[in-house]
C-alpha positions in Angstrom: 20.1 59.6 24.8 17.2 58.1 23.6 17.5 55.0 22.3 16.8 54.4 18.6 13.8 51.6 18.5 15.1 48.4 16.8 13.6 48.4 13.9 14.2 44.3 12.0 14.9 45.0 8.4 12.4 47.7 7.6 12.8 46.9 3.6 11.0 43.6 3.8 8.2 44.9 5.9 5.8 44.0 3.1 6.4 40.2 1.3 8.0 41.2 -2.4 5.1 40.7 -5.0 7.6 37.7 -7.0 7.6 36.1 -3.2 4.1 36.5 -3.3 3.8 35.0 -6.4 6.2 31.8 -5.1 4.4 31.7 -2.0 0.7 31.2 -4.1 2.8 28.0 -6.0 3.9 26.4 -3.5 0.4 26.6 -1.9 -0.7 25.1 -4.6 1.6 22.8 -5.4 1.5 21.8 -1.5 -2.5 21.1 -2.1 -1.6 19.1 -5.1 0.8 17.0 -3.0 -1.8 16.6 -0.4 -4.5 15.4 -2.9 -2.5 12.8 -4.2 -1.5 11.6 -1.0 -5.2 11.6 0.2 -6.0 9.5 -3.0 -3.2 7.2 -1.8 -4.7 6.4 0.8 -8.1 5.9 -0.4 -6.3 3.5 -2.4 -4.5 1.5 0.1 -8.1 1.3 1.8 -9.3 -0.1 -1.0 -6.7 -2.4 -1.5 -6.7 -3.5 1.8 -10.4 -4.3 2.1 -10.0 -6.1 -1.3 -7.1 -8.1 0.8 -9.1 -9.0 3.1 -11.5 -9.8 1.4 -9.5 -12.3 -0.8 -8.0 -13.5 2.4 -11.5 -14.3 4.0 -13.0 -16.3 1.0 -9.4 -18.4 0.9 -10.1 -19.0 4.6 -13.7 -20.3 4.1 -12.7 -22.3 1.3 -10.3 -23.9 3.9 -8.2 -25.7 0.8 -6.5 -23.6 -2.1 -8.1 -23.9 -5.3 -6.3 -23.1 -8.2 -9.8 -20.7 -9.2 -8.5 -18.6 -5.9 -5.1 -19.0 -7.3 -5.9 -17.3 -10.6 -8.7 -15.2 -9.4 -6.8 -13.3 -6.6 -2.7 -13.5 -8.0 -1.6 -13.3 -4.3 -0.5 -16.3 -3.6 3.1 -16.5 -3.9 4.4 -19.6 -2.8 3.0 -22.2 -0.2 6.0 -23.3 2.6 5.4 -25.4 5.9 1.5 -25.3 5.5 1.6 -21.4 5.1 1.1 -19.8 1.6 2.5 -16.6 1.1 -0.2 -13.8 0.0 0.7 -10.7 -1.6 0.0 -8.3 -4.2 1.4 -7.1 -7.3 5.1 -5.8 -6.7 4.2 -1.7 -6.5 2.0 -2.0 -3.7 4.5 -4.0 -1.5 1.2 -6.3 0.4 2.5 -9.4 2.0 0.5 -11.8 4.4 0.5 -14.9 5.2 -2.7 -17.6 5.4 -2.7 -20.3 7.3 -3.4 -23.9 5.6 -4.9 -26.2 8.1 -3.2 -29.4 8.6 -5.7 -31.5 7.8 -5.4 -30.7 3.9 -2.2 -32.7 2.6 0.7 -30.5 1.6 1.5 -32.6 -1.4 -1.8 -31.7 -2.6 -1.2 -28.2 -2.2 2.2 -28.4 -3.5 0.4 -30.4 -6.7 -1.9 -27.4 -7.5 0.6 -24.4 -6.7 2.5 -25.8 -9.0 -0.7 -25.9 -11.5 -1.0 -22.4 -10.8 2.3 -21.8 -12.1 3.5 -20.9 -8.2 6.9 -21.4 -6.5 6.9 -23.5 -3.7 9.1 -24.8 -0.5 
């Protein structure tokens, strides 16, 4: 007795129109999500570039003067000759910059105080 060839779910050989529509919608939303991701990556790149510039400037200043603090708004606090540099809360960026020991830490603390930055 010859066996009938096995056909998996023949009634679903062609996707339903509604299914196609749903797929198209999914693809659209995927594209949109992808654009958002690309945009986020781009923003992050710009942010990192800005931050690097800020860090370089701070490093080249060799001291943290209040202007630079005001300008960058990244310095969060000064601790043991380190200034913590962070961006705004949304970007969750954090990095520390070495303050050369030749600098007077009291002076740094005073400047940090004047700029309204908490320090330890």
